LUMZA-537182 format. One line per field, with one value per residue (C-alpha): x, y, z; chain; residue in one letter; residue number from 0. Coordinates in steps of 0.001 Angstrom, whole numbers. Layout:
N
u [X:...]
v [Y:...]
w [Z:...]
mol [A:...]
type [A:...]
seq [NUM:...]
//
This chain:
242
u [-13831:-15439:-12915:-14712:-14781:-11191:-9995:-12253:-10238:-13294:-14510:-11055:-10787:-14267:-13216:-10150:-11859:-14706:-12186:-10568:-13971:-14709:-11259:-12117:-15465:-13947:-11122:-13592:-15757:-12856:-10702:-7690:-5380:-6755:-3341:-3447:-7031:-6190:-3383:-5600:-8366:-5990:-4735:-8293:-9376:-6406:-6137:-9657:-12077:-10287:-9632:-6421:-7174:-3963:-2673:412:-1313:-2546:977:2219:-355:670:4353:3361:1347:4121:6678:4550:3572:7204:8150:5586:7029:10460:9054:7508:10955:12147:15904:16169:14141:16132:19445:17986:17029:19628:21248:18052:16853:20187:20128:16544:17066:20349:19174:15741:17516:20593:18946:16177:18401:21254:18886:16693:19723:21424:18254:17286:20723:21710:18444:16314:19129:18572:21263:23187:21441:17966:18744:20029:16892:14673:16632:16258:12605:11866:14015:12558:9794:7426:7837:4619:2507:4157:3649:-25:-520:1302:-887:-4153:-2978:-1904:1695:3463:4284:5470:9104:8437:6776:9574:12141:10220:9956:13723:14419:12182:14202:17482:15981:14918:18210:19869:17600:18474:22122:22083:20310:22882:25923:24675:22666:22893:24397:26982:26679:26805:23197:24162:27150:24930:22328:25023:26416:23133:21378:23701:23572:19768:19656:21946:20148:16572:15725:17061:15269:11915:12239:13042:9916:7757:9184:8843:5409:3927:1800:-1589:-1420:-4148:-1623:507:3978:5710:3744:4523:8196:8391:6621:9008:11956:10416:9653:13072:14963:12554:13360:17054:16909:14792:17009:19937:18159:17456:14258:12324:11145:14683:15296:11616:12325:15629:14073:11235]
v [17338:20134:22804:25691:23881:22688:26293:27550:27757:27224:24144:22616:23334:21846:18743:18044:18809:16504:13745:14454:14297:10926:9640:10832:9057:5820:5934:6364:3526:1195:2314:2876:5896:8654:9267:5829:6270:9733:8216:5421:7855:10070:7063:6036:9526:10241:6936:5609:8554:10833:13551:15400:18865:19942:23529:25295:26341:22825:21576:24308:23438:19800:20712:23035:20320:17836:20318:21311:17744:16721:19595:18365:14871:16217:18152:14922:13334:13885:14223:12032:9301:9625:9174:6232:4415:5812:2378:567:3677:3883:135:111:3300:2305:-1216:0:2185:254:-3230:-2196:449:-2082:-4902:-2957:-1250:-4628:-6328:-3473:-3149:-6824:-8660:-6054:-4587:-979:1696:2388:5730:4278:1469:3868:5978:2866:1799:5207:5417:2108:2550:5819:6307:9076:10553:12553:9404:7461:10407:10689:6945:7273:10164:8406:5196:7006:5821:9074:9678:6226:5197:2789:5523:7932:5241:4491:8196:8549:5467:6958:10160:8263:6365:9589:11173:8339:8999:12683:11834:9322:11761:14407:12182:10498:13155:16613:19587:20992:24705:27906:27462:24061:25629:28425:25927:23730:26875:28405:25248:24561:28193:28264:24856:26131:29430:28350:27358:30666:32687:30887:31231:34941:35567:33573:35414:38781:38398:35359:32635:34160:36870:36673:37441:34314:35716:32563:30494:33021:32987:29206:29248:31982:29818:26757:28662:30274:26971:25191:27792:27339:23516:23393:25887:23726:20701:19116:18378:20981:18393:17706:21108:21077:17830:19057:22316:20385]
w [-36038:-38133:-39244:-37455:-34130:-34482:-34561:-31720:-28520:-26294:-28123:-28028:-24275:-23730:-25650:-23598:-20264:-21325:-21963:-18586:-16943:-18532:-17306:-13752:-13707:-15058:-12525:-9658:-10840:-11474:-8470:-10803:-10648:-12839:-14434:-15982:-17242:-18703:-20696:-21944:-22826:-24755:-26730:-27687:-28505:-30717:-32486:-32767:-32478:-34894:-32313:-33056:-31781:-30330:-30224:-29016:-25796:-25061:-25558:-23204:-20621:-20821:-20293:-17469:-15792:-16152:-14706:-11710:-10762:-11148:-8856:-6286:-6627:-5766:-2825:-1414:-959:2607:2806:5868:4250:1126:2905:4741:1548:-801:-1535:-2597:-4493:-6422:-7117:-8368:-10390:-12003:-12883:-14142:-16621:-17742:-18174:-20602:-22257:-23124:-23884:-26324:-27850:-28603:-29747:-32123:-33595:-34020:-34155:-36091:-38114:-37037:-37156:-33974:-33331:-34002:-31560:-28927:-29229:-28829:-25764:-24177:-24922:-23370:-20351:-19018:-16579:-15617:-12201:-12737:-13356:-10489:-8143:-9060:-8466:-5082:-4083:-4907:-3241:-85:-387:-1144:2553:3261:3245:387:-1672:-1140:-2143:-5347:-6226:-5637:-7819:-10538:-10467:-10834:-13804:-15399:-14699:-16523:-19461:-19608:-19183:-21959:-24280:-23407:-23933:-27070:-28897:-27298:-29018:-26585:-27114:-25051:-23855:-22357:-20564:-19228:-18038:-16343:-14638:-13525:-12214:-9244:-8210:-8230:-6432:-3667:-3049:-3700:-103:1208:-1369:-829:3015:2670:573:3002:6064:4511:2922:4677:3107:3711:1078:-1561:-4303:-3132:-4016:-2897:-5508:-8244:-7287:-7540:-10930:-12067:-11264:-12899:-16009:-16177:-15707:-18035:-20727:-20136:-20245:-23401:-25149:-24150:-25720:-22310:-20408:-18414:-15822:-14629:-12980:-11768:-9974:-8506:-7391:-5687]
mol [A:A:A:A:A:A:A:A:A:A:A:A:A:A:A:A:A:A:A:A:A:A:A:A:A:A:A:A:A:A:A:A:A:A:A:A:A:A:A:A:A:A:A:A:A:A:A:A:A:A:A:A:A:A:A:A:A:A:A:A:A:A:A:A:A:A:A:A:A:A:A:A:A:A:A:A:A:A:A:A:A:A:A:A:A:A:A:A:A:A:A:A:A:A:A:A:A:A:A:A:A:A:A:A:A:A:A:A:A:A:A:A:A:A:A:A:A:A:A:A:A:A:A:A:A:A:A:A:A:A:A:A:A:A:A:A:A:A:A:A:A:A:A:A:A:A:A:A:A:A:A:A:A:A:A:A:A:A:A:A:A:A:A:A:A:A:A:A:A:A:A:A:A:A:A:A:A:A:A:A:A:A:A:A:A:A:A:A:A:A:A:A:A:A:A:A:A:A:A:A:A:A:A:A:A:A:A:A:A:A:A:A:A:A:A:A:A:A:A:A:A:A:A:A:A:A:A:A:A:A:A:A:A:A:A:A:A:A:A:A:A:A]
type [M:P:E:G:I:A:H:N:I:W:F:V:A:A:L:W:M:G:L:A:L:I:A:S:V:I:S:I:R:L:K:I:A:V:A:L:I:E:I:F:T:G:I:V:A:G:N:F:L:G:I:H:A:T:T:D:W:I:N:F:L:A:M:L:G:S:G:V:I:T:F:L:A:G:A:E:I:D:P:T:S:L:R:A:H:I:R:P:A:L:T:I:G:V:L:S:F:F:I:P:F:I:S:V:W:L:F:A:Q:F:A:L:G:W:T:M:Q:Q:S:Q:I:A:G:I:A:L:S:T:T:S:V:A:V:V:Y:A:V:M:I:E:G:G:R:S:N:T:A:L:G:K:M:I:L:A:A:C:F:I:T:D:F:G:T:V:L:A:L:G:V:L:F:A:N:F:N:W:Y:M:L:V:F:I:A:V:L:P:I:V:L:W:Y:M:P:R:W:T:Q:F:I:I:K:Q:M:G:T:T:Q:V:S:E:P:E:V:K:F:I:L:F:I:L:F:F:L:G:G:L:S:T:T:A:K:S:E:A:V:L:P:A:Y:L:I:G]
seq [0:1:2:3:4:5:6:7:8:9:10:11:12:13:14:15:16:17:18:19:20:21:22:23:24:25:26:27:28:29:30:31:32:33:34:35:36:37:38:39:40:41:42:43:44:45:46:47:48:49:50:51:52:53:54:55:56:57:58:59:60:61:62:63:64:65:66:67:68:69:70:71:72:73:74:75:76:77:78:79:80:81:82:83:84:85:86:87:88:89:90:91:92:93:94:95:96:97:98:99:100:101:102:103:104:105:106:107:108:109:110:111:112:113:114:115:116:117:118:119:120:121:122:123:124:125:126:127:128:129:130:131:132:133:134:135:136:137:138:139:140:141:142:143:144:145:146:147:148:149:150:151:152:153:154:155:156:157:158:159:160:161:162:163:164:165:166:167:168:169:170:171:172:173:174:175:176:177:178:179:180:181:182:183:184:185:186:187:188:189:190:191:192:193:194:195:196:197:198:199:200:201:202:203:204:205:206:207:208:209:210:211:212:213:214:215:216:217:218:219:220:221:222:223:224:225:226:227:228:229:230:231:232:233:234:235:236:237:238:239:240:241]
//
């Protein structure tokens, strides 16, 4: 990409939206979930077409989109359905994390000769999942409101929680920010339904300014800032809040 275009915010935005448009057209033609086509399009554009136009604001938008869609995925899980399928969700989630994590760790360390930390990172990287991608596929397939869809989403969360927990136990720096995050998160989770209901009752959901949406985004941004400062993942509190 020419130097002048690479530093023009409008051209960069047009480039990425053009790629997203291409992914949408392909997904409609092939009847495949757009999230999967978008990932494939990004891989092709970045590795074979020489497109590396990423900026801080693009990275922020990517993280914002991931956090919001993860929040929506959490909001899709009905507590009654979750309790009804908690055993299979726990079983699938725990096994889907530990089996690849331990297998890849041992293979990388003893078969490939990697160091222990390198092997652990490889195991974590290949044992995680993406709630955002799974949720998008469920929505497009019409399965997000089914019992099976809710169980799969719950299992994905357990898998991702295992990833975050493994990263925290094996590699996190336990500092004051981590303690603050651990202390603040349960409080926000406990009072979040009351706060949200209060805002909706006092101001309604028909206001043009949509204060309830801005309140939710404020909480997501605040907890995302705390979690990333504590060297954790911003999508974890987003899922829990949802």
